[in-house]
Structures are given as structure tokens and as C-alpha cells.
N, C-alpha and C positions, 0 to 999 in steps of 0.2 A: 368624827368620821361618819357617823350616821345622822348627825343632827342636821336639821334644816338651817341653813346659814343665811344670814341677812346680807344684803349688798350694801357696801359702804363706798361712796365715791368721794375721793379727795380732790380738792381743787388745785390750782396753780400747776397744771400740767401733770399732776400725779395720776398714775393709772388706777383704774378701779380695782379694789381688793374685795375678796369674798371670804367671809368667815366671821366668827364671834370675837368680841373683844374680851381678852382674858385679864388684862390688868391695865392700870394707869401708868404713865411714864415714870421711871424711877430716877430721873435726873435730867439735866439739860446739857447741851453742847454749846457753851458760851464761846463767842458771842453769836454763833449761828442760830441758836434757838430763840433769840430775842424776837418777839413778835410785837409789832405796833398794834395798839388796841384798835380794833376794827369797829366802825360805827354800826355794822350790820349785826353785831351781837357776839356773844362768847363762843357759839358753835363755829362760826366762820373763823374767829380768831384762833380757836383751837385747831381747826383744820389747817390753817396756814402755818401754825407752829409745827404741827406734825410734818407737813410737807417740807418746811425749812430744815427740821432735824434730819429728815431722811436725805435730803440733798447734801447736807453737810458731811455725812459720813462717807461720801465718795470724793471728798476734796483731797488736795495734796497734803494738807495738815493731818487729816484723818488717816491717810495712807501711811504717813510717817509714824503715827501713834501705833497703828496696827503692826507695822514692820518691827518696831522696837519690842512690842509684846511677843511677836512670833519668835524673834531671835532669843529672847529670854527663855521662852518655853522650850525651844529646840535644844538650848544649852542644858536645861534641866533634864530633859528626856535623855540626852546623850549620856548622862551620868548613870542612868538606870539604877538609881538607889531609892526611888520613891515607891509608893504603893502600886499594886498591880493595875489599878484603874487609870493610872496616868496614860496618856497617849492620844492617838488620833481615832476618831469615831465617825461613822457615817450612818445616815438613814435616808431612805428615799424610795419613791414608788416607781422610778424608772421613766417617769413622764414629766410631770409639772413641778415636782418638789424633790430637791436634793439638799440635804443639810449636812455640813461638815463641822466637826467640833474637835479642837485640839486643846488639851488642858494638862497642866502640871500643878502639883499641890502648892508650890510657892510662887511660881511665875504667873499663874492665872490661866485664862482661857482666851481663845479667839474662835469665833463662830461665823459661818457664812452660809447663806442659802441661795440657790439658783435653780433655774429651770433647765429644760433641754435645749433651749435656744441660746447660742453664744451671745455674749454681751454682758452688760452690767447685771448683777444678781438681784434677787429679791430683797436681801438685807444682809448686814454684817454688823458685828459688834465685838467687844472685848471687855475684859475686866478681871476681877479677882475671884478666887475660889476659896470658899470657907468649908472646912470639913466639920460636920456636925456630930460625927461619931456614928457608931453602930445603932441602927434603929430596930428595936424589937428582934434582934438577931438576924435581920435581913441582909445587912451589909452597910457600908459607909453611906451616910446621907451627905450629899454635896449641895451647897448653895452657891449659885453664881451671882455675882454682883456686877451687872453690866455698867460700863463707864458712860454709855450713851442711853438715851431713852429706849425703852424696850416694850413697846405696845404690841401685843400679839393680835394682829388683825390679818386674817387670810393667811398668805404665805410669808408674812412679816413677823418678826419677833422670835424669841428663843425661850425655851423653858429655863427657869432659874432654880428649880429644885429637882435634883436627880438622885436616884438610888443606884449605887454601884452593886451589880449582881454578878457574882462569879458562878459559872456553870462549867464544870470540868476545866478545860484549858481556855475557856472563852470568858470575855468580859463584856457585859451589857451595861448601858446606862438607861434607866427607866424613869419616866415621870411617875409620880405616885398614882395618878389617875390611870396609868397604863397597866397596872398590875393585873387586873381582871382580863384585859385584852391580851396581855402576854400569855396568861394561862390558857385562854381559849385558842390563841395562835398555836401553842404547843399541842393542844388536843386536836386541832385541825390538821396538824402535820406541816404547818407553815414555818415553825421553828422547831429545832435548830435549822436555820437556813444554810444552803450550800452555795449561795451567791451573795454578792455585796448588797444588792438592793433588798430592803425590808422596812417594816414599819417601826423598828426599834433601833436605837443607837447600838451598834456593834463595833468593837475595836477592829481597826483595819487588819485584815488578814485572818481574823478569827473565824471567818466562815469556813476555813479549811481545817480548823482545829477540832479536836475530839471533845465530846461531852460525856459526862459520867452521871448516870442516874437522872434525878430531877434537880432543877435549881432550888436553892433555899429561898422560899418566898413566904415564910411564916405560916401561921395556922390557916389563914384564909386560902393561901395558895395551895397548901397541902390538900385541902378539901376539893379545890377546883381541878387540880392536875390529876388526870385519869391514868390508870395503869394500862388500860386498853380502850379502844373506841366503844362508845355506847350506841345502841340502836333501839328504837322504839316505834310504836305505831300510834297514830292519832285515834283516840277513842271518843272524843267529844269536841264539837266546834260551836262557838258562840259568836254571833255578829251583832254589834250594836253601834249606834251613831252617837258622836259627841259633837257639841257645838263649838267650833273653832273660833268663829266670830259671828257677827250679825248676818253675814252673807254666805257663810260656808260651813258645811258639816263634813265630818270625816268618819269613815267607817272603820271600826276597830274589829279585828278578828282575834279572839282568844282561843287558844288551842289547849286541850288536855291530852297528855301522853299516857300510855299504859305502863310507865316505869316511874318509880318514886325513890325516896331516900334510901330504901333498903337495897335498891339496885345501883346506888352510887350517884343518883341525880341530886344536884344541889342548886341553890339559887345562883343566878348569874351564868350558869352553864349555857352555852349556845348549841343549838341543833340546826342543821340544815334540813329543810322541809321539802320532800319530794326530790325532784331533779335539781341537784346543786347548781346546775348551769342557769337555772331560772333566777338565781340571786335572791332567794327568799329563805329566811331563817327565823328562828324564834329564840328569845332569851328567857330562861326559866325565872319565874317570879316567886313561886312558892311550891312546896312539895308536900305530899302525903306519903304514907308508907309504900303505896303501889301506884301512885299517879303523880303527875307534875303538870303545872299550868304555866303558860307564858303567852306573850303577845307576838303575833306574826308580824315580821318586818319584811315588806315586799320591796324588792329592787327591780323585778322584771315587770315591764308594762303589760297590763292585761292578764296578769297571773290570776287564775281563778282560785276561789276558795277551795283549799284542799279537802277532799272527802275523807270520811272516817275510814281508817285502814291505811292511809298514806304513811309511808315510811319516813322517819326522821332519824338522823344520825349526827354524831359529833364530828365525824371525819368525812369530807366529801369524796 
């Protein structure tokens, strides 16, 4: 979400995608994925294979596979005898990314992603669901085994490892890497959300359901989740340059706040700095008894270095 993402251009009429590559393909769509060895080298061959795989999942044969899987899942859900995490889930930002996931313990899953423009979506897939059991008391860990290649590039691809989190009457599915972000979203007041759109998979309709206390997110989560918003003031500012490459340097701003671990500040906690509308915040890196340090992340163009005394808060 905050990372600088590379641009990856795929050939054969494939649209440009933006984002990091998270994994290699986990299978092939025979015979659609068969690629003729290209004399221009393995990178071109791989690009053509990815493009062929993508086109194949929109074919009539692929549609029949998906429909068969959908019917099996709907039949399983209709019996209402499985775990609470079964069902339909959604996450999306309301603009360029909308991801829908429906899953049953025995029948598997179907996933699809699309944007705000009508037409063919960004990606779709289906496959089996494996329940790995309770992980450290957090909830059931689920592993999705896609039937088709699942390369996560830009708006394509789907997570394959999810954690089922129960919060009151709500069911969330989180990627392991989202646990810290989920805690910060709760601290910011963005979760529990009251509308369908959000950054985390939420069971359809659960945006209207009640929550009780805090979600069970293990020892790390219990430290990150605050009982009340925290506010602090900047007491020290450092600026230094790092060499990004031979032609470019980047200015880093490290901020020290006047609140520390005795005040409830812990590593990975996020603070908005100054006016929250500027889009600038800091993530705590280390703490002392009465101070905490972190790097400023600037989203607003031309945002000046905040002076000593500037207010920082966990809730905008």
C-alpha cells in the first residue's frame, strides 16, 4: 500500500499492470498455458505464457469450470452446517479495486476482481480450501489452492493464505501481512467499518453487525490495539540523505515524539503528523520510557518538515 511499485508491461495485447510480484505461478491451464519457446529469450517466453494463461481464464471452458465450482459452493452454503467463516466476502477501495471471494470448507473457493468500469475484470480464479487449524489462538488459518496460475502483479492475483478472524458478530479474512495494518485501521477508526468498502475481506452484510470488545489477534495485536486514541508532540527532528542510486538521493526525516512505552506507544503503531489531510504519518520504530522514534512518510506534495511541537495522533 505504501511501497513504491514497479511498472510491469505484458506483451500480446496485455494491459500494463502496476505492483510487486508476490509469487510464481502455482500451476498451468493446459493446453492454454503451453508456450512455444521464443528465440528472444526466457523473459519474453514467460511474458507470453502469462498472457496466454490470463486470456484462457475468460474462455468458455473456464466459465464452465467456474460455474461448476460456484454451484457446489452455493449448495454447501445453503446447508449452513459449516464453520462461521464460510460465505461471501468483499474488499475494495471504491475506485480501482474490488475483490469478491466466496468459499466453503469442502467445495472450495471462487475469487474475482474488477474495477469501477463495466466489462471484463482484472482477474478470476477458483480452487480448493485447506483448513490448517487454529494458529496461535488467532483463529482458523486457511490455505487456498488455485486451479489456475496465480501471480500477484498489480491488480491481478489473489492471496492464498488467510486468517479467519471473528469479531463479535463479524467475520473477517486477513492476510498474515495485514495484521499490523488491521490493528492500525482499528486505532484510526476505519474499522469496524459501517459500509461495504474497506481494505480487508469482510463477510457480506457484516458491516451492519455488532462488534464486542476487541478482536482476538494474539499477543502482538493486543499490544497494538489501543483502549483510546493517543496524542503526542514532536520533540526532536532529524533529516539525513541516503543514496538511492548513482543519480538520486532521498531525504529521510526521523521524528521523536514525547510519548513512550509507559504511555502505551509500541513499535509499528502509526501516528498522523500535523493536519491529517496532508496525508503524512509516521510509523513507530523503537520506543524508550518517555519517547518514541519513527520515520515520516509523506503523501502530500510539498509538505514541509514538521516543526518541534507539532501534534501527532493515532486517530485523525
